[in-house]
ZAVO-383736 format. One line per field, with one value per residue (C-alpha): residue in one letter; x, y, z; residue number from 0. Coordinates in nm, 4 decimals. Example, Ala and Ser with C-alpha at 12.3 -4.5 7.8 and 13.67 -1.06 7.14 Angstrom:
aa = (a/s)
east = (1.2300/1.3670)
north = (-0.4500/-0.1060)
up = (0.7800/0.7140)
i = (0/1)
This chain:
aa = (m/d/r/a/s/r/k/h/r/e/l/r/k/f/v/q/g/f/l/y/l/v/p/a/i/v/v/f/v/a/f/v/f/y/p/l/a/n/s/i/k/l/s/l/y/q/t/d/l/f/g/k/g/q/v/f/v/g/v/q/q/y/k/d/i/f/a/s/g/d/f/g/r/s/l/k/i/t/f/l/y/a/l/y/t/v/i/p/g/i/v/i/s/l/a/l/a/l/m/a/n/w/r/l/a/g/i/r/v/y/r/m/i/f/s/s/p/i/v/v/a/v/a/s/a/s/i/i/w/a/m/i/f/s/p/a/q/g/m/l/r/y/i/l/s/l/f/g/r/p/p/v/n/w/l/a/d/p/k/w/a/l/l/s/v/r/w/w/q/s/g/a/d/w/a/s/t/q/s/y/s)
east = (-0.0091/0.1413/0.2170/-0.0605/-0.3650/-0.2363/-0.2511/-0.5970/-0.7292/-0.5819/-0.7111/-1.0509/-1.0491/-0.9440/-1.2535/-1.4611/-1.3385/-1.3874/-1.7624/-1.8248/-1.6850/-1.8694/-2.1897/-1.9916/-1.7863/-2.1089/-2.2738/-1.9339/-1.9267/-2.2893/-2.2863/-1.9180/-1.7234/-1.9845/-2.1128/-1.7540/-1.6588/-1.9604/-1.9405/-1.5643/-1.7040/-1.9558/-1.7395/-1.5661/-1.8421/-2.0179/-2.3934/-2.6592/-2.8492/-3.0955/-2.8153/-2.8972/-2.6422/-2.3443/-2.0304/-1.7118/-1.4516/-1.2273/-1.0187/-1.0621/-1.3126/-1.0563/-0.7806/-1.0051/-1.1040/-0.7136/-0.6315/-0.9211/-0.7889/-1.1221/-1.1048/-0.7829/-0.9510/-1.2041/-0.9861/-0.7869/-1.1126/-1.2646/-0.9189/-0.9120/-1.2885/-1.2169/-0.9067/-1.0926/-1.3889/-1.2869/-0.9649/-1.1462/-1.4552/-1.2680/-1.0439/-1.3448/-1.5323/-1.2624/-1.1934/-1.5637/-1.5971/-1.2788/-1.4152/-1.7019/-1.4885/-1.3269/-1.4123/-1.5636/-1.8017/-2.1080/-1.9955/-2.3550/-2.4898/-2.2295/-2.2868/-2.6786/-2.5895/-2.3778/-2.5930/-2.9192/-2.9336/-2.9944/-3.2729/-3.4640/-3.4535/-3.5519/-3.8371/-3.9271/-3.8890/-4.1253/-4.4089/-4.3833/-4.4078/-4.7034/-4.9218/-4.8627/-4.9796/-5.2365/-5.5747/-5.7889/-5.6347/-5.2946/-5.1790/-5.1708/-5.5191/-5.5952/-5.4005/-5.5708/-5.8943/-5.8390/-5.8280/-6.1505/-5.9590/-6.1018/-5.8519/-5.5978/-5.4481/-5.1435/-4.9732/-5.2325/-5.2869/-5.1136/-5.0399/-4.8777/-4.7775/-4.4029/-4.3602/-4.5191/-4.2608/-3.9701/-4.0825/-4.0838/-3.7238/-3.5976/-3.7171/-3.5451/-3.2270/-3.2319/-3.3268/-3.0273/-2.8147/-2.8959/-2.8559/-2.4772/-2.5102)
north = (0.0087/0.3120/0.6238/0.8332/0.6082/0.5362/0.8978/0.9409/0.6293/0.7696/1.1212/0.9451/0.7948/1.0861/1.2769/0.9774/1.0010/1.3497/1.3644/1.0811/1.3207/1.6229/1.5844/1.5152/1.8396/2.0493/1.9486/2.0022/2.3544/2.4261/2.2867/2.3510/2.5919/2.8842/2.8754/2.8655/3.1793/3.3626/3.3246/3.4538/3.7404/3.8107/3.7833/4.1090/4.3227/4.4606/4.3998/4.4349/4.1237/4.0930/4.1031/4.4770/4.7615/4.6199/4.8199/4.6821/4.6586/4.3869/4.1831/4.4311/4.1966/3.8899/4.1324/4.2025/3.8502/3.7162/4.0122/3.9133/3.7140/3.5440/3.3998/3.2104/3.0671/2.9676/2.7913/2.6088/2.4957/2.3500/2.2044/2.0502/1.9290/1.7523/1.6235/1.4607/1.3133/1.2378/1.0315/0.8248/0.7792/0.6662/0.4268/0.3090/0.2092/0.0324/-0.1709/-0.2725/-0.3752/-0.5621/-0.7082/-0.8732/-1.0437/-1.2656/-1.5930/-1.6055/-1.7966/-1.5465/-1.3271/-1.3652/-1.1984/-0.9351/-0.9141/-0.8936/-0.5984/-0.4051/-0.4243/-0.3535/0.0276/-0.0337/-0.2676/-0.0353/0.2618/0.0987/-0.0654/0.2739/0.4277/0.1415/0.2068/0.5551/0.5512/0.2886/0.5445/0.8222/0.6087/0.4498/0.5064/0.4932/0.7678/0.8458/1.1629/1.1823/1.0773/1.4004/1.6393/1.5214/1.5441/1.9503/1.9281/1.7677/1.4885/1.1198/0.8751/0.6578/0.3507/0.4277/0.0744/-0.1211/0.1252/0.0194/0.3946/0.4812/0.1996/0.2154/0.5828/0.5364/0.2113/0.4451/0.7262/0.4748/0.3468/0.7193/0.7274/0.4097/0.5069/0.8386/0.6721/0.3797/0.6728/0.8313/0.5592/0.6007/1.0051)
up = (-0.0265/-0.0628/0.1416/0.0163/0.0466/0.3938/0.4798/0.3400/0.5508/0.8413/0.7663/0.7461/1.0538/1.2280/1.0561/1.1227/1.5225/1.5427/1.4097/1.6807/1.9261/1.8238/2.0217/2.3439/2.2391/2.1960/2.5355/2.7007/2.5761/2.6197/3.0026/3.1315/2.9015/2.8543/3.1887/3.3266/3.1083/3.1876/3.5521/3.4881/3.3374/3.5638/3.8474/3.7153/3.7808/4.0646/4.1085/4.3486/4.5059/4.1809/3.9114/3.8537/3.8220/3.6780/3.7456/3.6129/3.8615/3.7210/3.9678/4.2460/4.3846/4.3576/4.4998/4.8222/4.8698/4.8663/5.1306/5.3540/5.6704/5.6315/5.2911/5.4352/5.7368/5.5296/5.2682/5.5506/5.7301/5.3868/5.3221/5.6728/5.6375/5.3175/5.4847/5.7594/5.5760/5.2272/5.2637/5.6075/5.3980/5.0923/5.3302/5.5268/5.2049/5.0368/5.3900/5.4072/5.0402/5.0497/5.3594/5.1600/4.9434/5.2608/5.3028/5.6676/5.8646/5.8633/5.5631/5.4330/5.7209/5.6451/5.3086/5.3561/5.6276/5.3920/5.1139/5.3576/5.2574/4.8972/4.9406/5.1872/4.9867/4.6809/4.8742/5.0060/4.6548/4.5446/4.8243/4.7828/4.3944/4.4280/4.6744/4.4023/4.1120/4.3095/4.0877/4.3863/4.6390/4.4710/4.4256/4.0419/4.0482/4.3170/4.0859/3.7676/3.9364/3.9777/3.6219/3.6075/3.4234/3.5157/3.7311/3.5199/3.5843/3.5677/3.5564/3.4050/3.0872/2.7723/2.7205/3.0366/3.1808/3.0122/3.1187/3.4767/3.5009/3.4016/3.6335/3.9261/3.8081/3.8552/4.1766/4.2797/4.0959/4.2873/4.6471/4.5815/4.5302/4.8348/5.0740/5.0682/5.1021)
i = (0/1/2/3/4/5/6/7/8/9/10/11/12/13/14/15/16/17/18/19/20/21/22/23/24/25/26/27/28/29/30/31/32/33/34/35/36/37/38/39/40/41/42/43/44/45/46/47/48/49/50/51/52/53/54/55/56/57/58/59/60/61/62/63/64/65/66/67/68/69/70/71/72/73/74/75/76/77/78/79/80/81/82/83/84/85/86/87/88/89/90/91/92/93/94/95/96/97/98/99/100/101/102/103/104/105/106/107/108/109/110/111/112/113/114/115/116/117/118/119/120/121/122/123/124/125/126/127/128/129/130/131/132/133/134/135/136/137/138/139/140/141/142/143/144/145/146/147/148/149/150/151/152/153/154/155/156/157/158/159/160/161/162/163/164/165/166/167/168/169/170/171/172/173/174/175/176/177/178/179/180)
């Protein structure tokens, strides 16, 4: 294979790879870079509580912050808090996870206790969502009645069942992540 066709193939692969990245880049720019740049721009202005009456002050606010003794104390407290909570939390979590893999008598009981917060959170979320979706006395039934709409059997009606289960799953996913917070 000659060198020109190899370069052409490499260029085509590069362009194809870049095109796969374009959606992620657009989302990243829209939700990370633009807000970051806008926050930096806004930090150069003095405004009132409601964002009105902007006066350009440049880096003076940064100078004031770094000159303040409160900022240094606040930074120190934040660093110490992170040091005292994040590192021990990671070490303890890793130790507990490693212990779950030990082959010991009674390890099944330990694993059950270890995973019970997830089970309890999901079970609680399931009960709450069942109460929300209840066609007889659920919250959604009540909200629909305020607008003169008839009750819907959310989990039995083919038009609504998939959407209802997806809503429930979102709640269960959220609840399982909150059990470790």
